[in-house]
N, C-alpha and C positions, 0 to 999 in steps of 0.2 A: 795666631797662637800666642798665648801668654805663658809665663813661667809655670803656673799650675798645670796647664794643658801639656806643656813640654815634659814635665815630670811624669805625668800619666803615660804619655807616648813612649818615653824612655823605658818605663816599667813594662809596657806592653811589648816593646821590642826586645826585652830580655837583657837589657844592659844593667849590670850590677850597680848598686847604689854607691859603692866605694869608687867607682870609675869617674864620677862627676860630682860637682858641687855648685851651689848657686851663690856663693860668696867666696872670698879667699882670705878670710880673717885669720886662718891658721896656716901652718906650713903643711903642705900635702906632698905626697910622693907619687909622681905620675898621675896627676888628676887633671881633668878638664873642667874649666870653670866658666860660668856665665854670670855676669853681674852688671849692675847699673853703677856708673861712676857718679860721684858727687863732687862738686856742685854742677857739673856740666849736664848731667842727666842722660848722657849717652850710654849705650849698652856695649859691653866689651866681652869678647871671648878670649880666654887665656888657656895656656897649658902650663901647669905648675909642676916643676920637677925639683923636689927638695925645697930650697928656699928661693929658687929662681922662677920668676913669672914672665913667661913669654907671651906678649900680647899678639894675638893672631889677627884680629880684625875688630873695628869699631863700627857701630851702627847708630843711626838716629832714632830708630823705633824698636820697641820690645819685640814686635812681630817679626821684623827682619832678622833680629839677633837670634830669636828662638828657632826660626826656620833654618838658618845657617847652622846653628849649634846642633840641631837634631841631625841634619844631613852629614855634617862633619863627624859627629860622634859615632853614628851608626856605620859610616864608612870605615873609620879607624878601628872600631871594635870588630867588624867583620874581617878586616885585613889582619888583625892581631890575634884572632881566636886561637891560632895554633901555638902562640907563645904563652907560656905558663904565667908570666907576670901580668898578662892582661885578663886572665880568667880567675885569678885568686887574689885576695888582698895581700899586701906586703907583709912579710913576716917580721917579727920583732928581731932586732939585731941582738946577737948574743955577746956578752962580755967574755973576754978571754981570761980575765983574772978570776981566781976562785972565791974571793971575798965579796 
């Protein structure tokens, strides 16, 4: 499985797009990430929480990384379905000052 096939399988599994990313160039809130590291070429799975990136596992091949990411994400999503933060995108923070 490659990244394109992974994206299709995640859509078929009903996992919302805000739940995962295929790079981590931005700061994400509670997002699962799979990407290829440069220059090593290894594949990495991450959990990004605000500006913290927790590397979960590294892989030599795209196929291994995609299989692991799919199994990991579907398991986490099914376990977290009852929690509201896993089923809806994060809300914008409100400012407390009136101006």
